VOPAGU-2260 file (C-alpha; in pm, 1 decimal, decimal comma):
REM VOPAGU-2260
SITE   aa  ch    i         X         Y         Z
SITE  MET   A    0    -453,3     454,9    2460,8
SITE  THR   A    1    -646,8     305,0    2170,0
SITE  VAL   A    2    -789,6     522,9    1893,8
SITE  GLN   A    3    -997,9     460,1    1584,0
SITE  PHE   A    4    -939,4     627,6    1248,8
SITE  SER   A    5   -1256,8     634,6    1037,0
SITE  ALA   A    6   -1314,6     771,4     687,1
SITE  THR   A    7   -1464,2     693,7     349,3
SITE  ALA   A    8   -1194,4     606,6      92,7
SITE  TYR   A    9   -1235,9     655,3    -283,9
SITE  THR   A   10   -1022,8     596,1    -591,5
SITE  GLY   A   11   -1080,2     765,8    -924,1
SITE  TYR   A   12   -1178,7     442,4   -1097,3
SITE  GLU   A   13   -1446,5     171,7   -1082,2
SITE  GLU   A   14   -1203,1    -120,5   -1054,6
SITE  ILE   A   15   -1121,5    -248,1    -707,2
SITE  SER   A   16    -787,5    -144,6    -558,1
SITE  SER   A   17    -614,6    -221,9    -233,0
SITE  LEU   A   18    -563,2      37,1      43,0
SITE  THR   A   19    -341,4     -59,4     335,8
SITE  ILE   A   20    -333,7     144,8     656,5
SITE  MET   A   21     -33,5      82,2     881,0
SITE  SER   A   22      77,7     183,2    1229,1
SITE  GLU   A   23     374,0      77,9    1441,9
SITE  ASP   A   24     197,5    -238,0    1566,2
SITE  ASP   A   25     -49,8    -339,6    1298,9
SITE  GLU   A   26    -187,1    -300,4     949,2
SITE  SER   A   27    -523,0    -354,5     778,5
SITE  GLU   A   28    -613,1    -387,0     412,5
SITE  TYR   A   29    -930,4    -254,9     250,3
SITE  ARG   A   30   -1078,4    -296,2     -97,8
SITE  ILE   A   31   -1167,6      46,1    -241,2
SITE  SER   A   32   -1302,0     194,1    -565,4
SITE  SER   A   33   -1477,4     505,4    -695,2
SITE  ALA   A   34   -1793,9     385,0    -517,4
SITE  GLY   A   35   -1636,5     459,1    -178,6
SITE  THR   A   36   -1558,4     225,8     110,0
SITE  ALA   A   37   -1597,0     294,1     481,0
SITE  VAL   A   38   -1266,6     223,8     656,7
SITE  GLU   A   39   -1221,8     188,2    1030,9
SITE  TYR   A   40    -870,4     131,0    1160,4
SITE  THR   A   41    -812,3      87,3    1534,5
SITE  PHE   A   42    -460,8     123,3    1669,4
SITE  THR   A   43    -262,8     189,5    1987,2
SITE  VAL   A   44    -111,1     532,3    2046,0
SITE  HIS   A   45     222,6     510,2    2226,7
SITE  PRO   A   46     395,1     786,6    2425,4
SITE  GLY   A   47     577,5    1027,1    2193,5
SITE  GLU   A   48     528,8    1055,3    1819,6
SITE  ASN   A   49     287,1     823,0    1637,5
SITE  GLN   A   50     229,6     780,1    1267,9
SITE  ILE   A   51     -15,4     601,3    1042,4
SITE  SER   A   52      77,6     535,7     679,9
SITE  PHE   A   53    -128,3     462,4     371,1
SITE  SER   A   54     -31,4     247,3      73,6
SITE  THR   A   55    -234,4     168,1    -238,3
SITE  ASP   A   56    -208,8      -6,0    -573,5
SITE  ALA   A   57    -474,2     226,1    -723,2
SITE  GLN   A   58    -403,0     402,7   -1050,7
SITE  ARG   A   59    -294,1     764,0   -1034,4
SITE  VAL   A   60    -588,8    1001,3   -1077,2
SITE  ASP   A   61    -578,2    1193,0   -1405,3
SITE  ALA   A   62    -586,2    1560,8   -1303,1
SITE  PRO   A   63    -392,4    1752,5   -1570,9
SITE  THR   A   64    -411,9    2090,2   -1396,1
SITE  ASP   A   65    -304,8    1956,6   -1054,6
SITE  PRO   A   66      67,2    1879,5   -1011,1
SITE  ARG   A   67      13,8    1649,4    -709,9
SITE  SER   A   68      35,7    1271,0    -739,7
SITE  MET   A   69    -309,5    1161,2    -622,6
SITE  TYR   A   70    -422,5     799,6    -600,5
SITE  PHE   A   71    -712,4     799,9    -351,5
SITE  ARG   A   72    -907,6    1044,3    -138,6
SITE  LEU   A   73   -1043,5    1032,5     214,1
SITE  GLU   A   74   -1366,7    1203,1     314,4
SITE  ASN   A   75   -1505,1    1268,1     662,4
SITE  ALA   A   76   -1186,2    1145,5     831,9
SITE  THR   A   77   -1195,3    1133,4    1211,7
SITE  ILE   A   78    -982,6     996,9    1494,1
SITE  GLU   A   79   -1159,2     910,0    1819,6
SITE  VAL   A   80   -1032,7     769,0    2148,7
SITE  VAL   A   81   -1191,9     429,6    2215,4
SITE  SER   A   82   -1008,0     331,3    2535,6
């Protein structure tokens, strides 16, 4: 089965950063910033457990009252079956 992950990705800064989305079979790179970038990543779902991973070179977001390490955010994320 093939599915598509879609979202809008943002960093906390104006400068362009790289966001890589990876699955077992493939990976795609996107250029993101605080302006927001639509990302669409299509991948194959295999029987059993499946995982997608995210990697970025964006700067850590400065959020002094939040203990999490945050580098980017995703809005309106969906996963839809395409075939």
